N, C-alpha and C positions, 0 to 999 in steps of 0.2 A: 621842369616844373610840372607838378601834377595838377589836374583839374578835379573839382569835386565829383564829377561823374565817374572818374576813375576809382573813387572810393566807395562806389556802390557795392552792396552785398555783404557777405560774411568774411571777415578777415580773422584768421586764427592766431591768437596770442600764444605762440608755441611754447610748450615746456622745453627745458633744456635737459635732456637725458645725461646722467652722469654715470661714471664707472670708476672703480679703483685704478689709479695709475700710480704705482709705487705706494707711498703711504698716504696719498691724498686722493680726493675725488676729482677727476677731470672730465671734460666733455666727451661723451660717447658719440662720435660723429656717425658711426654706422646707424645708430638708432635715431639720430637727428634726421638722416637721410630717409630712413624708413618711415618716420612720422610725416615728413614732407610728402613722400609718395602717397601715403594714406589719405591725407587731407586734399591733395590735388586731385587724386582719382575720385574723390567724393564731389569735386566740382566747386570748391570754394573760390571766392574771388581773390583772396590775398592771404598773405602770411606776415606775421610780425616776429622778429627775432629780438631776444634779449630784453623783453618787457618784464613787467612785474611777475607774470606767470613763468617767464623764463629765468627767474632768479637773478635778475640783473644786479641786485644789491650784493650778491656774493661773487660776481665775476670781476676779474681784473680788467683793466682797459685792453690789455693785449688779448685776453680771452674774448672780450666783447667784440673787438674788431675781427678776430679770427672767426668767431661764430657767425657774425653777420656776413662776412666776406664769403666764406665757404657755403653757408646756408643759402644765401641769395643766389650765388652762382649755380648751385645745384637746383634750386627751385626754378630758376629761369630755364635751365636746360631741360628739366623734367616737364615743365609746362609746354615747351616747344615740342617735345616728343609726343605729348598728348594732344597737340593742336589747340592749346588753350592759351589764354592770357592770364597772367597772375601779377597782382600788385604786391611788390616786396617792400616792406617797411622795416626800419631798424630803430631800436630805442637808443638814444644817445643822451638822455637827460642826466642832470646832476644838480645838486644844490649849490654848486660852485659854478658861476658863469664861465670862468676861465676853463674849467674842466669840461663843461658842456660844449664850449667852442672847440676845444682841442679834440675831443672825442668825435664830434660831428665832422670835423675836417678829416680826421683819420679814416673814418668809415666811408665818407663820401669819396675820398681820393682812392680808396681801395676797391670799392664796388659800385658806388653811385646808386644807392637805393632810390626808390620812387619818392619816398618821403621819410623824414626823421621824426620820431615821437619824442616829445620833450615834456617832462613832468614838472610840476610846481616845486618850489624850493623847500624840500623837506628839512625838518629839524631846525634850520635857522629861521623859518617862518617869516619871510619878508612881507612888508606891506604891499598894497596894490601898486604903488609907484615902483617898488623894487621888482615886482613881477613884470610890469610893463617894460622896464629897462632891460631886464634879463631876457625876456622873450624877443624884444626888438633886436637886441644884440645878436641873438642866435638866428633870427630871421634875416637880418642883414647879411650874415655869413652865408646862410642857405641861398639867398638870392645871388650872391657872387659865385657860389658853387653850382648854381642852376639846379637846385633841388628845392624841396618844400618842407614845411614844418606842420606837424599836427600837435596842437596843445593837448596836454593830458591833465584833466582836472579831477583829482582823486584825493580829496581832503581826508578821507578815512585812513589812508596810508601815510599821507605827508603832513597832516596838520595844517595845511595851507590850501586855501581855496581861491580860485580865480573868480572874482565877482562878475556878474553879467556885464556890467558897464566896461570892465577891463577887457573881457572877451570881445565885446563889440568894437572897442578901439583897436585892439590888436588885429581883428579880422580885416581891417583896412590895409594891412601890409600885404603886398602881392605874393610874398613867399609863405604866408600862413593860410593853409588850405582848409583846416577843419579843427574842431575840438572833439576829443574823445572825452565824453562826460560820464563821470562815475559819482556825481553828487546825488543823483536821484531826484533832483529838483526840477520837475517838469515845467513849473511856472517860469523859472529862470531860462529854460531852453526856449520857451515861447517868446520871451522877451528878446533873446538873442536872435532867433529866427526872423522876427518881425523887423529887426533893425540892421540886418546884414543882407548882402547880395547873394542869393543862392547859386548864382553862376560863378562866384568867386570863393565862397566859403560854405562849408556844410557841417552838419552835426552827425556824430557817430556815437552810438550807445556804448558806454563802458560798463554797463550793467546788463548781464545776460537776461534778467527777468523783465527788462524794460525795452526790449527791442521794438516791439510793436508801438508802445507809447511814444518812443522817440521818433519813429518813422511817421507816425500820425501827426507829428509836429514839424515835419519837413526834413527829418534826418534821412540819410541814404543807406545806413547800415549799422554794423556792429564790429567792434574788435573784441572777440569772444574768447574766454578761457575754456568754457564748456565745449566749444567746437573742436577742441583737441580730441574729444571722445565721440562727439556727435556732429561731425562736420556737415554731412549731407542735410541733416535736419535744420541746422542753423542757416545754411545757404538757402534752403527752401523757404524758411521763415522770412528771410529778407526778400525773396522773390515774390512771395504772396503779398507782402506789405507794399512792395514797389508797384505791384499791379492793382493796388487798391482793393484786394480781396480780404477785407478786414475781418469778416467772420471766420474765414478759414485760417487767417494768420493768428487770430486770437485763440482759436481752438488748438493750433499747433503750439503756440506759446504756453498755453495751459498744460498741454501734454508733456512739455519739456520741463515743467517746474520741478518735479521730483528729481530729475537729472541735475538741474541747476543746484537744488538744495544739497544733493550729494557732493557736488564739486566744491561747495563752500561750507560743508558740514564742519570742517576744521580749516585752519588757515590755508588758503590757496598758495601753492599748488600741491600740497601734500596729497589730497585725495586723487588728483589726476595722475600723479606718479604711481600711486597704488593701482589705479585702473589700467594704466598703460604698461605697468611692470617695468619701469625704468628707475634708475637711481637718482638721488638728489643730494644736495650738499648742505652740511650744517651751516647755520644753527637749526635749520629745519630737520625734522626726523621723520622716519617712516610711520605709517599708521600702526604697524606692529610694535613700534618702540614707544607708543603713547601709553598713558596710564590705562588700566583695564576698562574703566567706565567709558572714557572717550574713545578708546579703540573699538570696543564692542558697538557703541552707538554709530561710529563712522562706518564700520564694516556692514552693519545692518542697512544703513542708508545707501551705501555704494552697491551692495548686492541687489537691493530692491530696484535701484535705478537701472542697473545693467540688465535686469530681467525684462525691462520694458522693450517690446519689439513692435508694438502696433501704434505707430504715430500716424495721426490723420494728415491727409492732404500732402502726401509725399510724391505725387505724380509730377511728371515733367512740367516745369513752369512755362507760362506763356510769354514771359518777358525776358 
């Protein structure tokens, strides 16, 4: 079981590099490992496999288990070589409770991640009572398997939102350690923080542009897409905020905004795959395959972001 303090810092929601395997696009594990090397050498606190940024919606269950197993095994070994600790997270969510339970059990039995990320019920859009029942069933399984759950509240992708009162009730479960919040509703986060025990449950930003705002409200870090490309900068951002160096943190957050804008200039993770020069899987297409107007606009933003080299306050943190 994970503690909230183990979720401190920047956790990279890793892309899943793809390459042609026969007539299909399969996982390019050499590039998965290279990406893990890159972000761990930058000092990030953790990594997430098979999340939204990792194209989980296009992965079969077998692929998802294989990616999480091989990725986490490699990340733990690489972190040990570097003399670091790394928190390894695996996405196991589904809009089917039975599938979420099955996938959670398979991944945990294969590699035992530090925590499992579970998204709200997309498409079938359950009521709050359904969300409570779903997450409670998953958390009960996690407790039996001696692992933890992170709730993932991302209504923009799922059409389903976990309301603050539901999060507060779920936070009482001993296996539910955090919520990754991508609602952008800071008032809701304040309500959740005020009504939950920070020693048992924490807040993680799911919005790269709100890291400082979430941490000012008691959050401990971020699960970040943009950190695939700027891992050191996002780790440093969380360190500054954790130290209460708010002016410096806000300055770095502002400096990162053009980078975040580039990452999300078209649907994530398309821009990241362009920046990292790795393949992706349909129905997503490459930047080059987009219509000329959107292609040129994306290339302009990406080129400008990648030209930024002078980020403020990147010295070694004091925490």
